[in-house]
N, CA, C and O atoms as CSV, one atom per row, in Angstrom:
chain,resi,resn,atom,element,x,y,z
A,1,UNK,N,N,0.826,-1.187,0.000
A,1,UNK,CA,C,0.000,0.000,0.000
A,1,UNK,C,C,0.873,1.256,0.000
A,1,UNK,O,O,2.101,1.176,-0.052
A,2,UNK,N,N,0.231,2.385,0.058
A,2,UNK,CA,C,0.913,3.675,-0.040
A,2,UNK,C,C,1.486,4.081,1.320
A,2,UNK,O,O,1.022,3.626,2.366
A,3,UNK,N,N,2.500,4.945,1.283
A,3,UNK,CA,C,3.178,5.396,2.492
A,3,UNK,C,C,2.483,6.575,3.164
A,3,UNK,O,O,2.542,6.712,4.386
A,4,UNK,N,N,1.826,7.423,2.381
A,4,UNK,CA,C,1.193,8.615,2.923
A,4,UNK,C,C,-0.318,8.491,2.818
A,4,UNK,O,O,-0.820,7.720,2.000
A,5,UNK,N,N,-1.055,9.246,3.642
A,5,UNK,CA,C,-2.514,9.201,3.536
A,5,UNK,C,C,-2.967,9.646,2.145
A,5,UNK,O,O,-2.490,10.649,1.615
A,6,UNK,N,N,-3.876,8.898,1.576
A,6,UNK,CA,C,-4.402,9.217,0.255
A,6,UNK,C,C,-5.915,9.018,0.260
A,6,UNK,O,O,-6.438,8.307,1.119
A,7,UNK,N,N,-6.618,9.627,-0.675
A,7,UNK,CA,C,-8.076,9.444,-0.754
A,7,UNK,C,C,-8.406,8.121,-1.456
A,7,UNK,O,O,-8.872,8.137,-2.595
A,8,UNK,N,N,-8.177,6.991,-0.808
A,8,UNK,CA,C,-8.267,5.678,-1.433
A,8,UNK,C,C,-9.645,5.347,-1.975
A,8,UNK,O,O,-9.746,4.569,-2.923
A,9,UNK,N,N,-10.699,5.898,-1.418
A,9,UNK,CA,C,-12.051,5.594,-1.916
A,9,UNK,C,C,-12.285,6.177,-3.303
A,9,UNK,O,O,-13.239,5.789,-3.977
A,10,UNK,N,N,-11.449,7.085,-3.736
A,10,UNK,CA,C,-11.578,7.714,-5.043
A,10,UNK,C,C,-10.548,7.191,-6.040
A,10,UNK,O,O,-10.522,7.633,-7.188
A,11,UNK,N,N,-9.699,6.254,-5.614
A,11,UNK,CA,C,-8.648,5.747,-6.487
A,11,UNK,C,C,-9.165,4.672,-7.431
A,11,UNK,O,O,-9.956,3.813,-7.040
A,12,UNK,N,N,-8.711,4.729,-8.667
A,12,UNK,CA,C,-9.021,3.686,-9.644
A,12,UNK,C,C,-8.212,2.434,-9.313
A,12,UNK,O,O,-7.196,2.499,-8.620
A,13,UNK,N,N,-8.671,1.314,-9.811
A,13,UNK,CA,C,-8.020,0.037,-9.531
A,13,UNK,C,C,-6.552,0.039,-9.952
A,13,UNK,O,O,-5.704,-0.468,-9.218
A,14,UNK,N,N,-6.235,0.606,-11.133
A,14,UNK,CA,C,-4.836,0.607,-11.574
A,14,UNK,C,C,-3.947,1.464,-10.679
A,14,UNK,O,O,-2.734,1.260,-10.634
A,15,UNK,N,N,-4.532,2.411,-9.975
A,15,UNK,CA,C,-3.746,3.198,-9.025
A,15,UNK,C,C,-3.336,2.347,-7.835
A,15,UNK,O,O,-2.230,2.487,-7.313
A,16,UNK,N,N,-4.227,1.469,-7.410
A,16,UNK,CA,C,-3.886,0.534,-6.327
A,16,UNK,C,C,-2.851,-0.484,-6.785
A,16,UNK,O,O,-1.876,-0.754,-6.084
A,17,UNK,N,N,-3.074,-1.043,-7.967
A,17,UNK,CA,C,-2.236,-2.149,-8.434
A,17,UNK,C,C,-0.852,-1.719,-8.889
A,17,UNK,O,O,0.141,-2.358,-8.540
A,18,UNK,N,N,-0.775,-0.644,-9.665
A,18,UNK,CA,C,0.489,-0.269,-10.301
A,18,UNK,C,C,0.964,1.135,-9.974
A,18,UNK,O,O,1.989,1.581,-10.489
A,19,UNK,N,N,0.229,1.834,-9.124
A,19,UNK,CA,C,0.538,3.229,-8.782
A,19,UNK,C,C,0.552,4.096,-10.033
A,19,UNK,O,O,1.362,5.015,-10.155
A,20,UNK,N,N,-0.359,3.794,-10.967
A,20,UNK,CA,C,-0.500,4.564,-12.197
A,20,UNK,C,C,-1.579,5.616,-11.999
A,20,UNK,O,O,-2.666,5.321,-11.503
A,21,UNK,N,N,-1.271,6.838,-12.388
A,21,UNK,CA,C,-2.226,7.930,-12.311
A,21,UNK,C,C,-2.264,8.614,-13.670
A,21,UNK,O,O,-1.222,9.001,-14.200
A,22,UNK,N,N,-3.456,8.767,-14.236
A,22,UNK,CA,C,-3.608,9.355,-15.559
A,22,UNK,C,C,-4.972,10.032,-15.642
A,22,UNK,O,O,-5.713,10.078,-14.660
A,23,UNK,N,N,-5.297,10.554,-16.818
A,23,UNK,CA,C,-6.622,11.145,-16.988
A,23,UNK,C,C,-7.709,10.092,-16.806
A,23,UNK,O,O,-8.820,10.424,-16.393
A,24,UNK,N,N,-7.412,8.829,-17.105
A,24,UNK,CA,C,-8.399,7.762,-16.917
A,24,UNK,C,C,-8.696,7.544,-15.433
A,24,UNK,O,O,-9.846,7.311,-15.060
A,25,UNK,N,N,-7.669,7.617,-14.588
A,25,UNK,CA,C,-7.912,7.461,-13.158
A,25,UNK,C,C,-8.618,8.691,-12.597
A,25,UNK,O,O,-9.362,8.595,-11.621
A,26,UNK,N,N,-8.382,9.854,-13.220
A,26,UNK,CA,C,-9.108,11.064,-12.827
A,26,UNK,C,C,-10.598,10.919,-13.138
A,26,UNK,O,O,-11.441,11.392,-12.377
A,27,UNK,N,N,-10.922,10.266,-14.253
A,27,UNK,CA,C,-12.322,10.039,-14.614
A,27,UNK,C,C,-12.984,9.139,-13.571
A,27,UNK,O,O,-14.138,9.364,-13.207
A,28,UNK,N,N,-12.272,8.130,-13.091
A,28,UNK,CA,C,-12.797,7.248,-12.038
A,28,UNK,C,C,-13.112,8.080,-10.798
A,28,UNK,O,O,-14.200,7.970,-10.232
A,29,UNK,N,N,-12.157,8.913,-10.375
A,29,UNK,CA,C,-12.351,9.749,-9.186
A,29,UNK,C,C,-13.535,10.699,-9.375
A,29,UNK,O,O,-14.307,10.930,-8.444
A,30,UNK,N,N,-13.670,11.243,-10.571
A,30,UNK,CA,C,-14.799,12.117,-10.872
A,30,UNK,C,C,-16.110,11.345,-10.768
A,30,UNK,O,O,-17.106,11.874,-10.274
A,31,UNK,N,N,-16.115,10.105,-11.226
A,31,UNK,CA,C,-17.305,9.267,-11.121
A,31,UNK,C,C,-17.707,9.024,-9.669
A,31,UNK,O,O,-18.892,9.041,-9.337
A,32,UNK,N,N,-16.722,8.800,-8.812
A,32,UNK,CA,C,-17.025,8.620,-7.386
A,32,UNK,C,C,-17.576,9.914,-6.806
A,32,UNK,O,O,-18.497,9.888,-5.990
A,33,UNK,N,N,-17.018,11.048,-7.224
A,33,UNK,CA,C,-17.523,12.339,-6.761
A,33,UNK,C,C,-18.969,12.549,-7.210
A,33,UNK,O,O,-19.802,13.007,-6.428
A,34,UNK,N,N,-19.270,12.213,-8.473
A,34,UNK,CA,C,-20.656,12.302,-8.946
A,34,UNK,C,C,-21.567,11.368,-8.159
A,34,UNK,O,O,-22.708,11.720,-7.861
A,35,UNK,N,N,-21.071,10.175,-7.820
A,35,UNK,CA,C,-21.849,9.238,-7.008
A,35,UNK,C,C,-22.203,9.890,-5.670
A,35,UNK,O,O,-23.333,9.776,-5.197
A,36,UNK,N,N,-21.221,10.577,-5.061
A,36,UNK,CA,C,-21.480,11.270,-3.796
A,36,UNK,C,C,-22.565,12.331,-3.956
A,36,UNK,O,O,-23.438,12.466,-3.099
A,37,UNK,N,N,-22.511,13.077,-5.047
A,37,UNK,CA,C,-23.505,14.126,-5.281
A,37,UNK,C,C,-24.897,13.530,-5.440
A,37,UNK,O,O,-25.847,13.990,-4.807
A,38,UNK,N,N,-25.021,12.505,-6.288
A,38,UNK,CA,C,-26.330,11.919,-6.551
A,38,UNK,C,C,-26.853,11.059,-5.406
A,38,UNK,O,O,-28.037,10.724,-5.376
A,39,UNK,N,N,-25.988,10.703,-4.469
A,39,UNK,CA,C,-26.451,9.984,-3.279
A,39,UNK,C,C,-26.646,10.939,-2.102
A,39,UNK,O,O,-26.849,10.514,-0.965
A,40,UNK,N,N,-26.580,12.232,-2.400
A,40,UNK,CA,C,-26.773,13.292,-1.393
A,40,UNK,C,C,-25.780,13.188,-0.242
A,40,UNK,O,O,-26.136,13.349,0.925
A,41,UNK,N,N,-24.521,12.914,-0.600
A,41,UNK,CA,C,-23.448,12.956,0.392
A,41,UNK,C,C,-23.166,11.665,1.116
A,41,UNK,O,O,-22.478,11.676,2.136
A,42,UNK,N,N,-23.680,10.536,0.620
A,42,UNK,CA,C,-23.329,9.262,1.250
A,42,UNK,C,C,-21.831,9.013,1.133
A,42,UNK,O,O,-21.162,9.552,0.252
A,43,UNK,N,N,-21.327,8.193,2.031
A,43,UNK,CA,C,-19.921,7.838,2.051
A,43,UNK,C,C,-19.682,6.706,1.051
A,43,UNK,O,O,-20.249,5.626,1.211
A,44,UNK,N,N,-18.849,6.929,0.014
A,44,UNK,CA,C,-18.623,5.850,-0.945
A,44,UNK,C,C,-18.019,4.622,-0.263
A,44,UNK,O,O,-17.096,4.740,0.543
A,45,UNK,N,N,-18.533,3.478,-0.584
A,45,UNK,CA,C,-18.112,2.196,-0.019
A,45,UNK,C,C,-18.379,2.093,1.480
A,45,UNK,O,O,-17.826,1.218,2.147
A,46,UNK,N,N,-19.209,2.964,2.009
A,46,UNK,CA,C,-19.577,2.889,3.426
A,46,UNK,C,C,-18.381,3.009,4.343
A,46,UNK,O,O,-17.502,3.844,4.132
A,47,UNK,N,N,-18.352,2.172,5.357
A,47,UNK,CA,C,-17.267,2.202,6.336
A,47,UNK,C,C,-16.232,1.116,6.083
A,47,UNK,O,O,-15.546,0.693,7.014
A,48,UNK,N,N,-16.107,0.654,4.839
A,48,UNK,CA,C,-15.135,-0.383,4.503
A,48,UNK,C,C,-13.732,0.201,4.626
A,48,UNK,O,O,-13.449,1.242,4.034
A,49,UNK,N,N,-12.844,-0.451,5.385
A,49,UNK,CA,C,-11.476,0.064,5.522
A,49,UNK,C,C,-10.642,-0.243,4.278
A,49,UNK,O,O,-10.962,-1.154,3.514
A,50,UNK,N,N,-9.581,0.518,4.086
A,50,UNK,CA,C,-8.668,0.277,2.968
A,50,UNK,C,C,-7.766,-0.892,3.340
A,50,UNK,O,O,-6.786,-0.732,4.067
A,51,UNK,N,N,-8.109,-2.054,2.837
A,51,UNK,CA,C,-7.354,-3.271,3.099
A,51,UNK,C,C,-7.130,-3.991,1.783
A,51,UNK,O,O,-7.754,-3.647,0.778
A,52,UNK,N,N,-6.258,-4.979,1.768
A,52,UNK,CA,C,-6.104,-5.770,0.545
A,52,UNK,C,C,-7.416,-6.405,0.090
A,52,UNK,O,O,-7.613,-6.615,-1.107
A,53,UNK,N,N,-8.315,-6.713,1.022
A,53,UNK,CA,C,-9.609,-7.289,0.658
A,53,UNK,C,C,-10.450,-6.310,-0.157
A,53,UNK,O,O,-11.194,-6.725,-1.045
A,54,UNK,N,N,-10.338,-5.025,0.133
A,54,UNK,CA,C,-11.058,-4.009,-0.637
A,54,UNK,C,C,-10.587,-4.021,-2.085
A,54,UNK,O,O,-11.402,-3.978,-3.007
A,55,UNK,N,N,-9.278,-4.080,-2.286
A,55,UNK,CA,C,-8.721,-4.106,-3.637
A,55,UNK,C,C,-9.169,-5.374,-4.363
A,55,UNK,O,O,-9.488,-5.324,-5.550
A,56,UNK,N,N,-9.195,-6.495,-3.670
A,56,UNK,CA,C,-9.651,-7.755,-4.273
A,56,UNK,C,C,-11.104,-7.632,-4.712
A,56,UNK,O,O,-11.472,-8.124,-5.779
A,57,UNK,N,N,-11.927,-6.986,-3.907
A,57,UNK,CA,C,-13.329,-6.782,-4.287
A,57,UNK,C,C,-13.427,-5.968,-5.573
A,57,UNK,O,O,-14.244,-6.283,-6.439
A,58,UNK,N,N,-12.604,-4.920,-5.714
A,58,UNK,CA,C,-12.598,-4.138,-6.945
A,58,UNK,C,C,-12.134,-4.988,-8.129
A,58,UNK,O,O,-12.689,-4.892,-9.223
A,59,UNK,N,N,-11.117,-5.816,-7.906
A,59,UNK,CA,C,-10.616,-6.684,-8.971
A,59,UNK,C,C,-11.698,-7.662,-9.439
A,59,UNK,O,O,-11.744,-8.023,-10.615
A,60,UNK,N,N,-12.547,-8.080,-8.537
A,60,UNK,CA,C,-13.624,-9.025,-8.879
A,60,UNK,C,C,-14.838,-8.337,-9.496
A,60,UNK,O,O,-15.826,-8.991,-9.831
A,61,UNK,N,N,-14.761,-7.014,-9.645
A,61,UNK,CA,C,-15.828,-6.298,-10.337
A,61,UNK,C,C,-16.847,-5.620,-9.439
A,61,UNK,O,O,-17.822,-5.064,-9.944
A,62,UNK,N,N,-16.658,-5.645,-8.138
A,62,UNK,CA,C,-17.588,-4.944,-7.250
A,62,UNK,C,C,-17.443,-3.437,-7.442
A,62,UNK,O,O,-16.335,-2.901,-7.415
A,63,UNK,N,N,-18.568,-2.763,-7.634
A,63,UNK,CA,C,-18.567,-1.321,-7.858
A,63,UNK,C,C,-19.660,-0.677,-7.013
A,63,UNK,O,O,-20.502,-1.363,-6.433
A,64,UNK,N,N,-19.631,0.635,-6.954
A,64,UNK,CA,C,-20.676,1.363,-6.250
A,64,UNK,C,C,-22.004,1.141,-6.957
A,64,UNK,O,O,-22.054,1.065,-8.185
A,65,UNK,N,N,-23.067,1.039,-6.192
A,65,UNK,CA,C,-24.397,0.874,-6.787
A,65,UNK,C,C,-24.889,2.215,-7.326
A,65,UNK,O,O,-24.409,3.273,-6.917
A,66,UNK,N,N,-25.848,2.160,-8.244
A,66,UNK,CA,C,-26.412,3.385,-8.811
A,66,UNK,C,C,-27.189,4.117,-7.719
A,66,UNK,O,O,-28.088,3.537,-7.110
A,67,UNK,N,N,-26.858,5.372,-7.467
A,67,UNK,CA,C,-27.612,6.142,-6.468
A,67,UNK,C,C,-29.074,6.309,-6.884
A,67,UNK,O,O,-29.389,6.307,-8.074
A,68,UNK,N,N,-29.937,6.451,-5.930
A,68,UNK,CA,C,-31.379,6.557,-6.176
A,68,UNK,C,C,-31.714,7.729,-7.090
A,68,UNK,O,O,-32.628,7.620,-7.908
A,69,UNK,N,N,-31.007,8.836,-6.976
A,69,UNK,CA,C,-31.334,10.022,-7.752
A,69,UNK,C,C,-30.689,10.043,-9.143
A,69,UNK,O,O,-30.932,10.973,-9.912
A,70,UNK,N,N,-29.878,9.045,-9.478
A,70,UNK,CA,C,-29.248,8.989,-10.794
A,70,UNK,C,C,-30.207,8.394,-11.805
A,70,UNK,O,O,-31.014,7.527,-11.471
A,71,UNK,N,N,-30.119,8.856,-13.034
A,71,UNK,CA,C,-30.978,8.359,-14.104
A,71,UNK,C,C,-30.628,6.923,-14.458
A,71,UNK,O,O,-29.472,6.514,-14.349
A,72,UNK,N,N,-31.627,6.159,-14.881
A,72,UNK,CA,C,-31.397,4.794,-15.338
A,72,UNK,C,C,-31.019,4.764,-16.818
A,72,UNK,O,O,-30.568,3.733,-17.317
A,73,UNK,N,N,-31.198,5.873,-17.516
A,73,UNK,CA,C,-30.884,5.946,-18.937
A,73,UNK,C,C,-29.384,6.034,-19.163
A,73,UNK,O,O,-28.657,6.599,-18.346
A,74,UNK,N,N,-28.934,5.482,-20.259
A,74,UNK,CA,C,-27.507,5.512,-20.586
A,74,UNK,C,C,-27.277,6.448,-21.735
A,74,UNK,O,O,-26.139,6.622,-22.171
């Protein structure tokens, strides 16, 4: 894991795995921020701690659920 405190709930999977940061990882962070807005300030991923198990869950495809106020249209 990282040496300094970081906003891990907003990090893309490749940032955890390879410490890669790019415009693509910024888009992931922006998506989490939008999730917070549309969930009216809920805490992303709840009270799940930053552990290797969290990263494994992301690797297995677990993602934030669609907030109630977000559109179902794509």
